[in-house]
N, C-alpha and C positions, 0 to 999 in steps of 0.2 A: 873371587868366588869360583869354585870349580866343580867339575864332574869327576867323581872318583869311583874306582872299582876296588873293593876291599875283600880281604881274605882273613878268616879267623880259624885257628886250629890249635889253640894253646892247650886244650885238654880234651874234652869228650864231645864237643859240639863242632860240626863242620859247617862253616858258614861262608857265603859269598854275598856281596851286596853291591848294588849300584845306587849311589847316593849323590844328590845334588846339593851343593853348598854346605855339606856336612850337616844338613838338617832334614831335607826332604828325601825320604826313602822311596826310591822308584821301584826297586825289587830287592828282596832279601831272603832267598830260599835258604833253609837251614835243615840239616840232618842231625837229629839227636841220637846219641848212642846209649841212652839210658837202658833200653831193653837189652842191649848187648852186654852191658856190664852188671845188670841187676843180679844174675846168678852168683856173682862173685862178691857182692856187697860193696863194691867200690870200683875205681877205674883200673883197668889192666892196661898199662902204657903201650905195650906192643899191639894189642888189639885196637887201641885208639888210633895209633899211627896208620895201621893197615886200612881202617875204615876211612880215614881222611884221604888216603891215596885212592880209594875206590870211589869216593863220593864227590870230590872236587870237580871232576870233569862233567858229570851230569848236572850238577848244580850250576856251573858256569854256562853250560849249554842251555839250561832253562832260561837264564837271563838273556843270553844272546839271541835266542829264538824270538822272545817277546820284544827285545830292544836291540836290534842289530847295531853293532859298533864297528867302526873302522879306524885305522890309524889317523889320529888328528881329532877324534871325537872326545877322547878322555883328556883330563889334565894331569892325572896321576893314578898310580896303583898303590894301594896301602896294604900292609900286612903286619900281623902281630909277630914280634920278634922276641919278646920277653915279658914276664917270666912265664914258664909253662913246662910241659913235658918236652924235652929236647927233640926227641924223635918226631913228635907231633908237630912242633914248631917248624922243623926242617921241611916237612911235607908242604906246609902252607907257604913257607918262604920260597921254595923252588917253584911252586905253582905260580906265585905272584911275580917272581922274577921273570918267568917265561912270558907271562901276560904283559908285563911292563916292556919287555923287548918287542913283543908283537905290536903293541899299540904305540911304541916309540914315545913313552912318557917316563918321568921319574918314578922310582920306587921309594915310597916313604915307609920306613920301619916305625912301628908304633909300640909303645909300652902298654901292656895289657891293662894295667891299673889306671893309666891315663885315659884309656879308652872307656873304662867303666865310668869314670867321672864325666867324660865328654858325652856320655849317653844322654845326659839331661837335655842336650841340644836337639835330640830326636823327639823330645816331648814338648818342644816349644819354649824351652828355657835357654838362657845363655850362661856360660861360665863367667862368674863375676870375680874379678881380682881386686884386692886380695881376698882369699877365702880359706875355709877349712875343708879339707876333703877327707871323708871317711869311707874306707873300703872294707866291706864285710862279705867274704866269699868262702869257698871251700878251701882255698889255699892261703888266704890273706885276711888279716884283721889288723888294721892300722889307721892312724890319723895323720894327715899331712897338712903343712902350710902351703898354700898355692899362691905364689907371688905374681906370676905372669905365665904366659905360654912357655912351657919348657923349664920353668923354675919351680921345683917342688922340693920341700924339705920335710923330713920325717919328724913328727911330734912324739909319737908313741907307737910301739909295735907289740906283737904278742911274744910272750916268753916261751911259748910252746906250740900249741895247736891253734888253728883258726876256728872261727865261730861255725862256719859251714861244716867243717870236719867234725866238730863236736856234736852237731845235730845228726850227722850221718851215723856216727859211732853210737850215739844214744839210740837211734832207731834199730841198729843192729842188736844192741843189748836187750832192747825191749821186744825184739823180733817183729818189727813193724815193716821191714823191707827197705828197699833203696829206690829213689833217693830219700834221705831221712828227714830233711826239713819239712816238706809238706805233710809227711806222715805224723811227725811230732805235733805240728800245728793242728792237724785234724783231731788227734786224740786230746789235745789240750782244750780245744773248743768243745769237744764232747763232754769233758769233765766239768767245764764251767756251766754248761747247760744242765747237766745232771744235778748240780748243786743249786740250781735255781737263780743263777746270776746272769746278768746281761753282758754282752760284749762291752768292754770298757770298765767293768767293775772288778777286774782281776785283783786289784790292790786289797779288796776286802778279805781276800784269803791269804794275804801275806803272812799273817801271824801263824798260820798252820804249816808254812813251808818247812819241810824237814831238812832241806839242803842249806849249808852255811853260805853266807855271802862270799863271793869270790874276791880274793885280795881285800878283805875287809879293812885292813889297816893302811891301804894305799893313800899316801899323802895327796892333798889337793894340788900340789905342785908337780905331780907325776901323772903320766898317761901310760898305762901298761895293761895289756890284756893277758889272760891266762885261762885256759879251758881244760887242762889235763886233770886238775883236782876234782872238778865237778863231775867229770866222766867216771872217775874212780868211785866217787860217792854214789853215783847212780848205780854202778855195777854192784856195789855192796848192798844197796837197798833192794835191788831187783832180786838178788839171790834169796832174800827172805820174804819176797812179796808173793801175793796171790795173783792169778791172771786178771782178776777184776780190778786190781789196783794199778794196772798199766796206765790208764788215762790220767790218774792222779799224779803218777810219777812223771809223765810227759808234761803235764801242766806246770808242776812246780819246777821241774828242770828248765823248761823253756823260760819261765819267769825269772829264774836266777840269771840266766844268760842275758835276758833283756835288761835286767837291772844293772848288770855289770857293764854292758855296752853304754847304757844311758849315763851311768856315773862317770865313765871315762870321757864321754863326749862333754859332759858338764865341766870336768876338769880342763879339757882342752879349750872350751869356750872361755873359761875363766882366765886362762893364760893368753888367750888371743881374742879379746873382747871385740864385739861389734862386727865380726866377720860372718858373712853368710856361710851356711853349712851345706856342702854338697855330699850327699850320702848315696853310695852306689854299691853294686855287687849283688850276687844271687841271693844272699840272706835278706836283702831288703824286700824281697817278695813276701816275707813274713808280715802279715798285717798287724799282729800284736806289737812287733817291733816298730813298725811305721807309726802306729798311734802313739807309742811311748816317746819316740823321738820328736814327733810333732808337738806333743804336750810340753816337752822340755824346752824346745826352741821358742814356743809361744810364751812360756813363762820367762825365759831369758831375753825375749824380744830380739831374736835373730832369725833371719829367713832360713827356712829349710827347703832345699831343692832336691827332689828325688825323681829318678826316671820312672816312666810307666813300667808296670810289671813286665811287659814283653821285652823291655830293653834292660832289665836288671840282670838277667842271666847272660851268658856268653853269646855274642852275635857279631856278625861282620859289619853291620851298620854302625855300631859304636866305634869300630876301628876307623871307618871313613870319617866319622865325626871328629875324632882326635887328629887324624892326618890333615883334615881341612884347617885346623887351627895353625899348624905349621905352615901350610900352603898360603893361607891368608896373611900371616905375619912375615912371610918371606924368610922363614928360618929353616935350617937344615936339622932334621931329626938326628940325635946322637945314637939312635938305636938301630944301627945298621947291621949288627951281627946277632945271631941266635944265642940266647943265654937263658939259663934257669934262674939267674940272679934277679931279684925283684928291686934292686937298687935303682935310683934315678940318676941321670946325668943332665948337665945343663945344655940347653939348645944352643946351636951355633948360628951365628948371623950369616 
């Protein structure tokens, strides 16, 4: 069990965290770039990299002021090395590399998606092996088999876009602003209330949904996501819609995405029975999705483990949680170099 200092800069969140045993967060200051990117409706990579460069030093200083550290106090420094925006990753990597040299400890490179799954450790849970891991974020929508620390195998990926990106683009189409996920969820909840239904009664409106099922003919032996078609369908509907119809479009669009995710997870569980499901990533902050996943796993009698909302989106504490797994197992992380590739590699003994 160790004390780790972690850095996160894969996209638009600048994070530094001091975490004990990969579970107890001592300090985790975070700078969100949402306000900076909002005028553009999405992430501007060069702006993201510059913000990381500006913010890492004051964030680290904040931790060291409250918790002075000297060489010998830490067990390791951890940093996200893939996948992500290469320029942004590079800023975090160089910062972490300097910290590791200063504190005279090993530098552990962390796969961003492994970090999302390891975030459940910050919420009092443990990664149970073997398990199924589902990542739903702005850049990734996939399900994996988790055999052990550093042993991850893809079950099904997206053919095109990711769930989080589909929600952001929908919010742009509906002119709801950025980031899109919370805006879509808010409009959907408003529509449900207007119709006189309670939270959890969304299925009662399913027959009215104007959007087609996504990959309706997907065989039960396959796990595959796709979100480009539903975006196109929304665009066409919006072109002919009145402003007062926006909440309804948000509601039915969100519900189709939730149904698609739930159906894919059901397929994955059928192919990998009796494995607990670890679901993580920023899209898991959506409460409609959480309820639907919980209902499915309860029906199929498999445990569902999800991080607290504060650990669903990108943060440095989850990077430390993942690095601690390698540290505890005495394994060397294979993610020593910066890459935009989201593929996994086997851990080294």
